N, C-alpha and C positions, 0 to 999 in steps of 0.2 A: 525453564528458558535460561541457559547460562552457558556463555562460551566467550571466547576472545572478541569476536565480531558481533554476536547476537543479533543476527538477521534472521527474520521469519517471514515466509510467504504463505499467504492464505488465498487459495483459489476456490472458485465455486461459480455455479451458474446464477442466474437471476433469482432472488428470493431463497438462496441455498442456506442462508444463515452465516455467512463468511464474516459480514461486519460484526454481527452479535458475537460470534466466537472470538474474533480479534480484540474486541472490547473487553470480553470476559478475561481474556489472557493477560492483557495489559492491566486490568484492575487487580488480578491475582498477582502480578508482578509488584505493583504498588503496595498491596498487603504485606509483602515480605520485604519491602524496601522503604521504610518510613521516612528516609531522608530524599526520596525520588519524587518525581512529579509525572503528571501524564499530559502530554500533547497529542491533539488530534489534528493531523495535517490533511485538510479537505482539499481536494482538486476539482469538485464540481463547481459549476457556475449555474446560477438560476436563470436559465434562458426563457423559461415559460412557467405558467402557474403550476403545472404538475410537478416541474423539478423543484420549484419553491417549496412545495408541500413535502416532497421527500427530504429535502434538506432540514426543513423545520422539524420532521419527525426524528431525523437522526440527531439534531440538536437536544431534543427532549429526552432522548434515550441516555444522554450523558449527564452526570451530576457535577455538582461544583468542583470537583477535584480536576476536572478537564480545562486545559487551556486550549482554545481553537485557533488555528491559523489557517488561512485560506490561501493557496497558491496554485493557480490552474496550469502554470507553464514552468516556472523555474524551480522545480522540485529539489533539485541537488542544493541549491542555493539556500532554499528554505530549510532542508534538513540540517544544514551546517549552522544555521542560526539557531536551532532549538538548544535549549539548556542540556549540557551533557548529563545531568542527572535524570533527565526525563525519559521515560519510555515513550516512543513516538509511534502512533498508529497512522499510517498514509493510507486514506481511503478516497479514491480508488485508482489504481494504476491504468485501467482502460478508459476512464474519464480523462485522466491526465494525458494519455495516448491521443485520444481524439482531439483534446484541445491543442496538442502540439501539432498533429497532422494539419489541423485547420489554420495554423499560424505559420506553417512551413518551417517549423523549428524542431521536427521530430529527432533527426539524426544527432544534432548538436545537443538537445537536452537528454536524450537516451545515454549518449556517450558521457556527459557530465554525471548523470546518475551512477552509472557503472563505475567510473573513476572514483566518485565519492565512496561508494560502497567498497571498492578495493582498497582505498587508502584506510578506511576503518577496519578492514579485515587484516591490514598488514601493519598497523601502527603499534601493535603489541600491547594495547589496552585491555587488562584482564578483567576489568569491571565495567565495561561499557553498558549502558542501559539498551534495553531492547529496541529495535527498529522492527515494527511489524508492518508488512505491506499486504494490502488487500487488492484483489483483482478478479475480473470475471474471466472464467475459462471459457474462451468462444471457439476453440479448435475442435470440438467434438462433433460439429454439425457438417452439413454439407458445405461444398466450396461456394462461396457467393458468387452472384452473377456480375455484379459491378465492379469495376476497377478500384474504386475508393474502399469498397467493402473487403475486397480481396487483400488489398494493401494493409488495412486495418487488422485482419485477422492474422496475416503473416506477421506483422510487427509485433502484434501481441504475443503470438507463439514464440517468436524469437527472443522478445523480452523475458518471458516467462522462464524459457530455457536458461538464458544468462543469469537470471536471479536465483533460479533454483541451483545453479551450479555454485553460487556464492553463499547461499542461504544455509544456515545451521539446521533449519527445519522447514519442510513444505507439508502443508495440510491442504487436503480437498475437503470442502464442505459440501455435504449431500444431505438434503432433507433436513437441515439443522444439526447433523452429525458430523463430527471430525474424522477424517480418514487420514492417518499418518502416511505420507508418501516417502518422506525423507526425514 
């Protein structure tokens, strides 16, 4: 993983292994960049016991090298606040999307994220630490019946397309295996 912008998108379905793959890639980057660090930027909120359990399991999967930040809405702002020497793993964009939709902040926050990435891609920094985005691929199923569900699937699809266009690499995780898309 090396380029001027070093932006990576990892997509997959539920329990596809996308988060594990993203964590492995970040840790591999750190192994070859001893002066770097790792930041896990979590977008989930623990709204119930099951989600609390999921969050705890994800925390247990990360060792002492990881710094964890939690930001359910202002993702671009949080990315800009991370140390430039850190590989940042954002997990997950679809939870962030859901949070933003429920707060009525989707368009503003989406635009802020894309501007943030665009500025990173054009600033000429040849040794930017990677940003790895994890997201659920939700567009492979049937069109949902409810308006909010359709809005969510559409927004996720458009976001993934916009990120894939900007990303240096796109990987689809299937059954724990990476499939390189870009």
